[in-house]
C-alpha positions in Angstrom: -0.1 -0.2 0.2 1.7 3.3 -0.3 1.4 5.5 2.1 -1.7 7.6 0.9 -3.6 4.1 0.9 -3.7 4.0 -1.7 -2.8 0.2 -4.3 -3.9 -2.0 -1.8 -2.8 -5.7 -1.5 -4.7 -9.1 0.1 -1.8 -10.6 1.1 -3.6 -13.9 2.8 -6.2 -14.1 -0.3 -8.7 -16.1 1.2 -12.0 -16.3 2.5 -11.1 -16.3 6.6 -11.8 -13.7 8.5 -8.1 -12.1 8.9 -7.7 -9.6 11.1 -5.4 -7.8 14.3 -2.2 -6.8 12.2 0.9 -6.9 13.8 4.4 -6.0 11.3 7.6 -7.0 13.3 9.8 -4.5 13.9 11.9 -4.8 10.8 9.0 -4.8 8.7 9.5 -7.8 7.0 6.9 -10.2 8.9 3.0 -9.8 9.6 1.6 -11.8 12.2 -2.0 -11.7 12.2 -5.0 -13.5 13.6 -6.8 -16.0 10.9 -10.4 -17.6 11.2 -9.1 -20.3 8.9 -10.0 -23.4 10.2 -13.1 -22.4 12.1 -11.2 -21.2 15.7 -8.7 -18.0 15.6 -5.2 -19.1 15.4 -2.4 -16.1 15.2 -0.1 -16.8 11.6 2.8 -15.3 10.0 3.4 -14.1 6.4 6.0 -12.0 4.6 5.2 -8.5 4.0 5.1 -9.8 0.5 2.5 -12.1 1.2 4.8 -15.5 0.6 5.1 -18.0 3.2 1.8 -18.0 5.2 2.1 -20.0 8.6 -0.2 -21.2 11.4 2.0 -20.7 14.2 -0.8 -21.7 16.8 -3.2 -24.4 15.3 -5.5 -24.9 18.4 -8.6 -25.5 19.4 -9.1 -22.5 21.2 -9.0 -19.1 20.1 -5.6 -17.7 20.3 -5.6 -13.5 19.8 -4.0 -10.0 20.3 -0.7 -11.0 18.7 2.5 -8.5 19.2 6.1 -8.9 18.6 8.3 -8.6 21.4 11.9 -7.1 21.8 14.1 -10.7 21.1 17.1 -9.5 19.4 17.2 -10.6 15.8 17.2 -13.2 14.4 15.1 -14.9 17.1 11.6 -14.2 16.9 9.5 -12.9 20.3 5.8 -13.3 19.0 3.0 -12.9 22.1 0.0 -13.9 21.9 -3.1 -13.9 24.3 -4.9 -18.2 24.9 -8.2 -17.7 27.4 -6.5 -16.8 30.0 -2.8 -16.9 29.7 -0.5 -15.3 27.6 2.1 -17.0 25.4 5.2 -16.5 23.4 5.3 -18.4 20.5 
């Protein structure tokens, strides 16, 4: 997307609800919540739309993915599951 909001691109390109995007600190990856399998899972995608990965893939709803300040190349992604916060 351009700075003015023009030229948007659908990165996930599916019929599921995908929401709560969170950009990595270096701007190369995005975590988001996807309902592609019926419950909310935290997923990871490259900023160019390549390499979608389901990080949680569980039967409970995960939400609010956020990037921690871990030193690179280690990823620290924090999200909520019912009653507990977890790190992936």
